[in-house]
MIMARKOL-814887 format. One record per residue (C-alpha): residue in three letters; residue number from 1; x negated, z negated, y. Coordinates in steps of 0.25 Angstrom, whole numbers, always signed. Layout:
N
     r     k      c1      c3      c2
   ALA   NUM       X       Z       Y
...
***
This chain:
591
     r     k      c1      c3      c2
   UNK     1    -218    -231     +92
   UNK     2    -222    -225    +105
   UNK     3    -222    -233    +117
   UNK     4    -210    -232    +126
   UNK     5    -216    -223    +137
   UNK     6    -220    -213    +126
   UNK     7    -208    -210    +119
   UNK     8    -195    -204    +126
   UNK     9    -193    -200    +141
   UNK    10    -183    -210    +144
   UNK    11    -194    -221    +143
   UNK    12    -201    -217    +155
   UNK    13    -196    -224    +168
   UNK    14    -195    -217    +182
   UNK    15    -190    -204    +184
   UNK    16    -192    -190    +179
   UNK    17    -198    -179    +187
   UNK    18    -191    -177    +201
   UNK    19    -192    -162    +200
   UNK    20    -176    -160    +197
   UNK    21    -180    -146    +193
   UNK    22    -188    -152    +181
   UNK    23    -180    -153    +169
   UNK    24    -187    -166    +165
   UNK    25    -178    -172    +175
   UNK    26    -167    -172    +164
   UNK    27    -176    -183    +157
   UNK    28    -170    -192    +167
   UNK    29    -157    -193    +159
   UNK    30    -165    -202    +149
   UNK    31    -161    -216    +145
   UNK    32    -168    -223    +156
   UNK    33    -165    -220    +171
   UNK    34    -169    -233    +177
   UNK    35    -177    -240    +167
   UNK    36    -187    -236    +155
   UNK    37    -181    -238    +141
   UNK    38    -187    -239    +128
   UNK    39    -182    -231    +116
   UNK    40    -179    -244    +109
   UNK    41    -168    -246    +120
   UNK    42    -159    -235    +115
   UNK    43    -153    -241    +102
   UNK    44    -139    -239     +99
   UNK    45    -139    -252     +91
   UNK    46    -142    -260    +103
   UNK    47    -130    -269    +107
   UNK    48    -123    -269    +120
   UNK    49    -131    -282    +125
   UNK    50    -144    -275    +122
   UNK    51    -140    -261    +128
   UNK    52    -137    -268    +140
   UNK    53    -150    -276    +140
   UNK    54    -159    -263    +138
   UNK    55    -150    -255    +148
   UNK    56    -146    -245    +139
   UNK    57    -131    -247    +139
   UNK    58    -126    -233    +142
   UNK    59    -138    -226    +137
   UNK    60    -134    -229    +123
   UNK    61    -121    -224    +116
   UNK    62    -112    -236    +116
   UNK    63    -110    -239    +101
   UNK    64    -119    -249     +96
   UNK    65    -124    -245     +83
   UNK    66    -128    -253     +70
   UNK    67    -141    -250     +64
   UNK    68    -134    -244     +52
   UNK    69    -127    -234     +61
   UNK    70    -140    -230     +68
   UNK    71    -147    -228     +55
   UNK    72    -136    -219     +51
   UNK    73    -138    -210     +62
   UNK    74    -152    -209     +60
   UNK    75    -151    -206     +45
   UNK    76    -141    -195     +49
   UNK    77    -150    -189     +59
   UNK    78    -162    -189     +48
   UNK    79    -152    -183     +38
   UNK    80    -150    -171     +48
   UNK    81    -164    -168     +49
   UNK    82    -169    -156     +40
   UNK    83    -183    -160     +37
   UNK    84    -192    -172     +37
   UNK    85    -200    -169     +49
   UNK    86    -187    -169     +57
   UNK    87    -183    -183     +51
   UNK    88    -197    -187     +55
   UNK    89    -195    -183     +70
   UNK    90    -181    -189     +70
   UNK    91    -186    -203     +66
   UNK    92    -198    -201     +75
   UNK    93    -189    -200     +86
   UNK    94    -181    -211     +82
   UNK    95    -193    -220     +81
   UNK    96    -197    -217     +96
   UNK    97    -183    -218    +101
   UNK    98    -176    -230     +93
   UNK    99    -187    -237     +86
   UNK   100    -179    -248     +80
   UNK   101    -169    -239     +74
   UNK   102    -180    -231     +68
   UNK   103    -186    -243     +62
   UNK   104    -173    -248     +57
   UNK   105    -171    -234     +50
   UNK   106    -185    -235     +44
   UNK   107    -184    -249     +39
   UNK   108    -170    -247     +33
   UNK   109    -175    -233     +26
   UNK   110    -190    -235     +24
   UNK   111    -191    -226     +11
   UNK   112    -184    -215     +18
   UNK   113    -188    -215     +32
   UNK   114    -203    -218     +30
   UNK   115    -206    -204     +24
   UNK   116    -200    -198     +36
   UNK   117    -208    -207     +45
   UNK   118    -221    -207     +38
   UNK   119    -226    -199     +26
   UNK   120    -222    -189     +22
   UNK   121    -216    -184     +34
   UNK   122    -226    -189     +43
   UNK   123    -236    -179     +37
   UNK   124    -227    -167     +42
   UNK   125    -224    -174     +55
   UNK   126    -240    -175     +58
   UNK   127    -242    -160     +54
   UNK   128    -231    -156     +64
   UNK   129    -234    -167     +74
   UNK   130    -238    -159     +86
   UNK   131    -226    -150     +83
   UNK   132    -215    -161     +82
   UNK   133    -222    -170     +93
   UNK   134    -211    -176    +103
   UNK   135    -216    -188    +109
   UNK   136    -228    -199    +108
   UNK   137    -228    -208     +96
   UNK   138    -242    -213     +98
   UNK   139    -255    -213    +105
   UNK   140    -265    -201    +104
   UNK   141    -279    -205    +107
   UNK   142    -286    -192    +110
   UNK   143    -301    -190    +109
   UNK   144    -301    -184    +123
   UNK   145    -297    -197    +128
   UNK   146    -309    -206    +123
   UNK   147    -313    -216    +132
   UNK   148    -299    -218    +137
   UNK   149    -292    -222    +125
   UNK   150    -290    -236    +130
   UNK   151    -282    -231    +142
   UNK   152    -274    -222    +133
   UNK   153    -269    -234    +125
   UNK   154    -263    -239    +137
   UNK   155    -253    -228    +138
   UNK   156    -247    -233    +125
   UNK   157    -238    -245    +132
   UNK   158    -236    -255    +120
   UNK   159    -241    -269    +124
   UNK   160    -245    -271    +110
   UNK   161    -249    -263     +98
   UNK   162    -250    -269     +84
   UNK   163    -254    -257     +77
   UNK   164    -259    -243     +79
   UNK   165    -260    -232     +69
   UNK   166    -272    -222     +72
   UNK   167    -274    -209     +66
   UNK   168    -283    -197     +69
   UNK   169    -274    -187     +62
   UNK   170    -286    -182     +54
   UNK   171    -280    -185     +40
   UNK   172    -265    -186     +41
   UNK   173    -259    -189     +27
   UNK   174    -264    -178     +19
   UNK   175    -262    -167     +29
   UNK   176    -276    -168     +35
   UNK   177    -280    -168     +50
   UNK   178    -268    -167     +59
   UNK   179    -274    -173     +71
   UNK   180    -265    -179     +81
   UNK   181    -253    -174     +73
   UNK   182    -256    -186     +65
   UNK   183    -249    -196     +74
   UNK   184    -237    -196     +65
   UNK   185    -246    -205     +55
   UNK   186    -248    -217     +65
   UNK   187    -234    -215     +70
   UNK   188    -228    -216     +56
   UNK   189    -237    -227     +51
   UNK   190    -232    -236     +63
   UNK   191    -219    -233     +61
   UNK   192    -221    -238     +47
   UNK   193    -228    -251     +53
   UNK   194    -216    -253     +60
   UNK   195    -206    -251     +49
   UNK   196    -213    -256     +37
   UNK   197    -220    -269     +43
   UNK   198    -213    -271     +57
   UNK   199    -224    -269     +66
   UNK   200    -218    -268     +80
   UNK   201    -215    -253     +84
   UNK   202    -220    -255     +98
   UNK   203    -233    -260     +93
   UNK   204    -238    -248     +85
   UNK   205    -247    -237     +90
   UNK   206    -248    -223     +84
   UNK   207    -262    -217     +87
   UNK   208    -267    -204     +83
   UNK   209    -282    -201     +89
   UNK   210    -285    -186     +93
   UNK   211    -299    -183     +90
   UNK   212    -296    -168     +86
   UNK   213    -292    -162     +73
   UNK   214    -297    -153     +63
   UNK   215    -283    -147     +59
   UNK   216    -285    -132     +63
   UNK   217    -269    -130     +64
   UNK   218    -268    -141     +74
   UNK   219    -280    -136     +83
   UNK   220    -273    -123     +83
   UNK   221    -258    -128     +85
   UNK   222    -254    -127    +100
   UNK   223    -244    -139     +98
   UNK   224    -255    -148     +92
   UNK   225    -255    -161    +100
   UNK   226    -269    -165     +98
   UNK   227    -282    -160    +104
   UNK   228    -286    -147     +99
   UNK   229    -300    -151     +95
   UNK   230    -308    -154     +81
   UNK   231    -310    -168     +77
   UNK   232    -321    -176     +84
   UNK   233    -332    -182     +76
   UNK   234    -330    -195     +67
   UNK   235    -340    -201     +76
   UNK   236    -332    -197     +89
   UNK   237    -319    -201     +82
   UNK   238    -324    -215     +80
   UNK   239    -329    -217     +93
   UNK   240    -314    -213     +98
   UNK   241    -309    -223     +88
   UNK   242    -318    -234     +93
   UNK   243    -312    -232    +107
   UNK   244    -298    -232    +102
   UNK   245    -300    -244     +94
   UNK   246    -306    -251    +106
   UNK   247    -295    -246    +115
   UNK   248    -283    -250    +105
   UNK   249    -289    -265    +103
   UNK   250    -291    -267    +118
   UNK   251    -276    -263    +121
   UNK   252    -270    -270    +109
   UNK   253    -280    -280    +103
   UNK   254    -279    -282     +88
   UNK   255    -270    -270     +86
   UNK   256    -270    -264     +71
   UNK   257    -276    -250     +70
   UNK   258    -272    -243     +57
   UNK   259    -280    -229     +55
   UNK   260    -273    -219     +48
   UNK   261    -276    -205     +43
   UNK   262    -290    -203     +48
   UNK   263    -298    -192     +39
   UNK   264    -309    -202     +38
   UNK   265    -304    -216     +38
   UNK   266    -315    -225     +35
   UNK   267    -324    -224     +48
   UNK   268    -312    -230     +58
   UNK   269    -309    -241     +47
   UNK   270    -324    -245     +45
   UNK   271    -326    -244     +60
   UNK   272    -315    -253     +65
   UNK   273    -309    -262     +53
   UNK   274    -318    -273     +56
   UNK   275    -317    -272     +72
   UNK   276    -302    -269     +73
   UNK   277    -289    -272     +66
   UNK   278    -287    -259     +59
   UNK   279    -285    -252     +45
   UNK   280    -284    -239     +39
   UNK   281    -271    -236     +32
   UNK   282    -277    -224     +24
   UNK   283    -288    -232     +18
   UNK   284    -282    -246     +18
   UNK   285    -267    -244     +18
   UNK   286    -267    -234      +8
   UNK   287    -277    -242      -1
   UNK   288    -268    -255      +1
   UNK   289    -255    -248      -2
   UNK   290    -261    -241     -15
   UNK   291    -267    -254     -19
   UNK   292    -254    -261     -18
   UNK   293    -247    -251     -27
   UNK   294    -259    -251     -36
   UNK   295    -259    -265     -38
   UNK   296    -245    -265     -43
   UNK   297    -248    -252     -52
   UNK   298    -260    -259     -58
   UNK   299    -252    -270     -62
   UNK   300    -241    -261     -69
   UNK   301    -252    -255     -78
   UNK   302    -256    -268     -85
   UNK   303    -271    -262     -85
   UNK   304    -281    -273     -79
   UNK   305    -287    -270     -66
   UNK   306    -300    -268     -73
   UNK   307    -296    -256     -82
   UNK   308    -288    -248     -70
   UNK   309    -295    -235     -68
   UNK   310    -291    -228     -54
   UNK   311    -293    -213     -52
   UNK   312    -292    -209     -37
   UNK   313    -288    -194     -33
   UNK   314    -293    -193     -19
   UNK   315    -305    -201     -14
   UNK   316    -303    -200      +1
   UNK   317    -302    -213     +11
   UNK   318    -287    -217      +7
   UNK   319    -291    -215      -9
   UNK   320    -304    -224      -8
   UNK   321    -296    -234      +1
   UNK   322    -286    -235     -10
   UNK   323    -296    -235     -21
   UNK   324    -304    -247     -13
   UNK   325    -291    -256     -12
   UNK   326    -288    -255     -27
   UNK   327    -303    -258     -30
   UNK   328    -302    -270     -21
   UNK   329    -290    -274     -30
   UNK   330    -299    -274     -43
   UNK   331    -310    -281     -36
   UNK   332    -301    -292     -32
   UNK   333    -296    -293     -46
   UNK   334    -310    -296     -50
   UNK   335    -316    -283     -54
   UNK   336    -330    -281     -49
   UNK   337    -331    -271     -38
   UNK   338    -340    -262     -45
   UNK   339    -330    -261     -57
   UNK   340    -318    -260     -48
   UNK   341    -324    -248     -41
   UNK   342    -326    -241     -55
   UNK   343    -311    -241     -57
   UNK   344    -309    -230     -47
   UNK   345    -311    -215     -48
   UNK   346    -310    -206     -36
   UNK   347    -308    -191     -37
   UNK   348    -309    -182     -24
   UNK   349    -309    -167     -22
   UNK   350    -322    -166     -30
   UNK   351    -318    -175     -41
   UNK   352    -322    -189     -45
   UNK   353    -330    -196     -35
   UNK   354    -344    -200     -41
   UNK   355    -358    -203     -36
   UNK   356    -364    -190     -43
   UNK   357    -354    -180     -39
   UNK   358    -363    -173     -30
   UNK   359    -356    -174     -16
   UNK   360    -359    -184      -5
   UNK   361    -346    -194      -7
   UNK   362    -339    -199      +5
   UNK   363    -342    -213      +9
   UNK   364    -328    -219      +5
   UNK   365    -330    -213      -9
   UNK   366    -342    -219     -13
   UNK   367    -336    -233     -17
   UNK   368    -328    -227     -29
   UNK   369    -338    -215     -33
   UNK   370    -341    -216     -47
   UNK   371    -355    -218     -53
   UNK   372    -351    -219     -68
   UNK   373    -347    -204     -71
   UNK   374    -360    -201     -78
   UNK   375    -362    -188     -71
   UNK   376    -348    -183     -74
   UNK   377    -341    -177     -62
   UNK   378    -325    -175     -63
   UNK   379    -319    -165     -54
   UNK   380    -305    -167     -55
   UNK   381    -295    -178     -55
   UNK   382    -290    -175     -69
   UNK   383    -305    -175     -74
   UNK   384    -307    -189     -68
   UNK   385    -293    -194     -73
   UNK   386    -298    -189     -87
   UNK   387    -310    -196     -86
   UNK   388    -305    -209     -80
   UNK   389    -292    -211     -87
   UNK   390    -287    -219     -74
   UNK   391    -276    -229     -74
   UNK   392    -273    -225     -60
   UNK   393    -273    -212     -52
   UNK   394    -273    -212     -38
   UNK   395    -271    -200     -29
   UNK   396    -275    -199     -14
   UNK   397    -280    -185     -14
   UNK   398    -268    -178      -6
   UNK   399    -268    -167     -17
   UNK   400    -254    -166     -22
   UNK   401    -252    -165     -36
   UNK   402    -266    -169     -40
   UNK   403    -261    -178     -50
   UNK   404    -256    -168     -61
   UNK   405    -248    -169     -73
   UNK   406    -260    -169     -81
   UNK   407    -267    -180     -74
   UNK   408    -255    -189     -74
   UNK   409    -252    -187     -88
   UNK   410    -266    -191     -91
   UNK   411    -264    -204     -83
   UNK   412    -252    -207     -91
   UNK   413    -260    -205    -104
   UNK   414    -270    -215    -100
   UNK   415    -261    -226     -94
   UNK   416    -248    -232     -98
   UNK   417    -245    -233     -83
   UNK   418    -253    -224     -75
   UNK   419    -255    -227     -60
   UNK   420    -253    -214     -52
   UNK   421    -253    -216     -37
   UNK   422    -253    -201     -30
   UNK   423    -255    -207     -16
   UNK   424    -257    -195      -7
   UNK   425    -247    -191      +4
   UNK   426    -239    -184      +8
   UNK   427    -231    -182      -5
   UNK   428    -236    -167      -6
   UNK   429    -250    -172      -9
   UNK   430    -246    -183     -19
   UNK   431    -254    -181     -31
   UNK   432    -242    -182     -39
   UNK   433    -227    -185     -38
   UNK   434    -220    -198     -44
   UNK   435    -212    -188     -53
   UNK   436    -224    -182     -59
   UNK   437    -231    -195     -61
   UNK   438    -219    -200     -68
   UNK   439    -216    -188     -77
   UNK   440    -231    -186     -81
   UNK   441    -232    -201     -84
   UNK   442    -220    -202     -92
   UNK   443    -215    -211     -81
   UNK   444    -225    -222     -82
   UNK   445    -233    -220     -70
   UNK   446    -236    -230     -60
   UNK   447    -235    -221     -47
   UNK   448    -236    -223     -32
   UNK   449    -238    -212     -22
   UNK   450    -242    -211      -8
   UNK   451    -228    -202      -4
   UNK   452    -215    -205      -8
   UNK   453    -209    -199     -22
   UNK   454    -195    -200     -26
   UNK   455    -191    -209     -38
   UNK   456    -191    -203     -52
   UNK   457    -180    -206     -62
   UNK   458    -182    -206     -77
   UNK   459    -171    -208     -87
   UNK   460    -162    -215     -76
   UNK   461    -173    -224     -71
   UNK   462    -179    -222     -57
   UNK   463    -193    -224     -54
   UNK   464    -199    -226     -40
   UNK   465    -212    -221     -36
   UNK   466    -222    -230     -28
   UNK   467    -227    -225     -15
   UNK   468    -240    -231     -10
   UNK   469    -236    -230      +5
   UNK   470    -245    -236     +15
   UNK   471    -233    -242     +22
   UNK   472    -233    -253     +11
   UNK   473    -246    -259     +18
   UNK   474    -250    -254     +31
   UNK   475    -238    -260     +38
   UNK   476    -240    -273     +32
   UNK   477    -256    -272     +35
   UNK   478    -252    -270     +49
   UNK   479    -242    -280     +51
   UNK   480    -250    -291     +44
   UNK   481    -262    -287     +52
   UNK   482    -254    -287     +65
   UNK   483    -247    -301     +62
   UNK   484    -260    -309     +58
   UNK   485    -268    -301     +69
   UNK   486    -279    -298     +60
   UNK   487    -292    -294     +65
   UNK   488    -295    -284     +55
   UNK   489    -288    -277     +43
   UNK   490    -297    -280     +32
   UNK   491    -297    -275     +18
   UNK   492    -292    -288     +13
   UNK   493    -280    -287     +22
   UNK   494    -277    -272     +17
   UNK   495    -279    -277      +2
   UNK   496    -270    -288      +5
   UNK   497    -260    -278     +10
   UNK   498    -260    -271      -4
   UNK   499    -258    -284     -12
   UNK   500    -246    -287      -3
   UNK   501    -240    -274      -6
   UNK   502    -242    -276     -21
   UNK   503    -236    -289     -20
   UNK   504    -224    -284     -12
   UNK   505    -217    -279     -25
   UNK   506    -205    -286     -29
   UNK   507    -202    -289     -43
   UNK   508    -191    -278     -44
   UNK   509    -201    -268     -39
   UNK   510    -212    -272     -49
   UNK   511    -202    -272     -61
   UNK   512    -199    -257     -57
   UNK   513    -214    -254     -58
   UNK   514    -215    -252     -42
   UNK   515    -229    -252     -37
   UNK   516    -225    -252     -22
   UNK   517    -213    -260     -16
   UNK   518    -200    -255     -12
   UNK   519    -203    -248      +3
   UNK   520    -189    -253      +7
   UNK   521    -196    -267      +7
   UNK   522    -207    -262     +16
   UNK   523    -206    -273     +27
   UNK   524    -207    -284     +16
   UNK   525    -218    -277     +10
   UNK   526    -225    -276     +24
   UNK   527    -223    -292     +25
   UNK   528    -230    -294     +12
   UNK   529    -242    -285     +16
   UNK   530    -243    -291     +29
   UNK   531    -244    -305     +24
   UNK   532    -254    -301     +14
   UNK   533    -262    -295     +26
   UNK   534    -260    -307     +35
   UNK   535    -266    -316     +23
   UNK   536    -277    -308     +21
   UNK   537    -281    -308     +35
   UNK   538    -280    -322     +36
   UNK   539    -289    -324     +24
   UNK   540    -299    -316     +31
   UNK   541    -297    -323     +44
   UNK   542    -293    -311     +51
   UNK   543    -280    -315     +57
   UNK   544    -279    -320     +71
   UNK   545    -265    -324     +70
   UNK   546    -268    -337     +63
   UNK   547    -254    -342     +63
   UNK   548    -250    -334     +51
   UNK   549    -260    -342     +42
   UNK   550    -251    -353     +42
   UNK   551    -239    -347     +37
   UNK   552    -236    -346     +21
   UNK   553    -232    -332     +16
   UNK   554    -217    -333     +17
   UNK   555    -219    -338     +31
   UNK   556    -229    -326     +35
   UNK   557    -220    -316     +29
   UNK   558    -208    -322     +37
   UNK   559    -218    -320     +50
   UNK   560    -222    -307     +47
   UNK   561    -207    -302     +46
   UNK   562    -204    -309     +58
   UNK   563    -214    -300     +65
   UNK   564    -209    -287     +60
   UNK   565    -202    -277     +69
   UNK   566    -187    -277     +66
   UNK   567    -181    -265     +71
   UNK   568    -167    -271     +70
   UNK   569    -163    -281     +80
   UNK   570    -151    -289     +83
   UNK   571    -144    -279     +92
   UNK   572    -137    -271     +81
   UNK   573    -123    -265     +83
   UNK   574    -111    -268     +74
   UNK   575    -111    -264     +60
   UNK   576    -108    -249     +56
   UNK   577     -99    -243     +46
   UNK   578    -105    -235     +34
   UNK   579    -112    -224     +38
   UNK   580    -114    -210     +33
   UNK   581    -124    -199     +34
   UNK   582    -119    -186     +29
   UNK   583    -107    -192     +23
   UNK   584    -115    -203     +15
   UNK   585    -119    -217     +18
   UNK   586    -131    -217     +28
   UNK   587    -144    -218     +21
   UNK   588    -156    -211     +21
   UNK   589    -154    -206      +6
   UNK   590    -144    -196     +13
   UNK   591    -156    -190     +20
***
């Protein structure tokens, strides 16, 4: 959420231009003549006493509304929007003008609102960011301002920041280099931190660093809001990040920094992970959420860990991060590391990753590069599937439809319960759909995707696909880290978040064959993940808040819940009658 001085005109104190001929003078007819108000002051659910205390009587319509009535109006307005980007913009405006109502709406309709706030709609919002821009929602740190970043941070008026999400816009989802248009990513991520884990909204900070862009369309676009220059070198960017990290920790000591959507995420993570409290969601968060689902998927196959064989289509930073997390699971189960590494086959654009392929491998691919291929080189995914006969097929390629009918049918022929995880985002880049995976495996697939897919009905039975959404883990990682005041975010803490996610399934969800829990329970899931992260930090003696060590798990869970932001207060109006949208009871399924 933007700080009060950066949102709407009525937040400024003082008078407008004294030039009465200037049409700007009409701005004086805002909600504040004599004092500065926050957008949160103008909530129609506030009772008379609170309205009087905030000095907003007369500035609000007189009727004191219930939350349900407010939400019905919101749902009606969303329903009236003709396309997803208009719904995104409406919700963005709501977040900046009535933050509590926005989060009540999000939390009560998590499955339906999240796609409008984050993926997949945020991808379109980022592409169009410079064209739909209306107001500041975060900090833009420009390369032109190097040497003065600490002073720029003072323009963000929050006294305390718990979590900052930082992107350089160089690899936004599967959309490539979007430059400063990538601001939608940290804004959306932090909305999920608040909604899913209860981080205080005024203690979050979205940051986009502008170090140029290689997007030719942006460089030619007169409306592009970033610097029209090519990207600086990696060394220059790291020097800029050094200044940023020093400045952030000087202004808000101990804040958690999440790096997001960097084309090359490894340098910053390796550079800062042992100095500051930070992590990279693309590497560690993705790895943890996939590991959590994989733990439950592997259990459903009834195949021992030592006999599992995993083929990864995609060998970028996210894919390797996922593979390393799963490899750690195998190692912790007692499989020697040298054997655990050999349970993975990576496939990139040139085929299976091997030591003798003839090209120079990127450093992050070396760990899983094969040396037992006897000189054979496999150029396509299907050739590798034929060769390996894997128990699990993981997709992080951003190549839509890469898991063909032929490949999926082969997976079903090799396994009684084949694991197929097409994890690429957005849905247009998913390696296959849930319906395809079900049809081509005779409905026996163990499935999870990165993007949401609809349920699939067979003979009256409804099957629900799993979605390996990072929102299952990163909010809990952040919350646990903040509450225990961890000095660093370590691999053990990230691994613990995955185990906590896997353990959060209810008995009913396990009976249904789910690998991920119901997203409607995201806050309770985040409590479990946060507790797991805190316990891991305590074991490594990285927690500065030692008082939490004396709490048992139930007490710790209660403490975590007590610290979570609650957008519903005790100032609600009276209950409302049954509400309708377009003649039907008000709910998002009508949208």
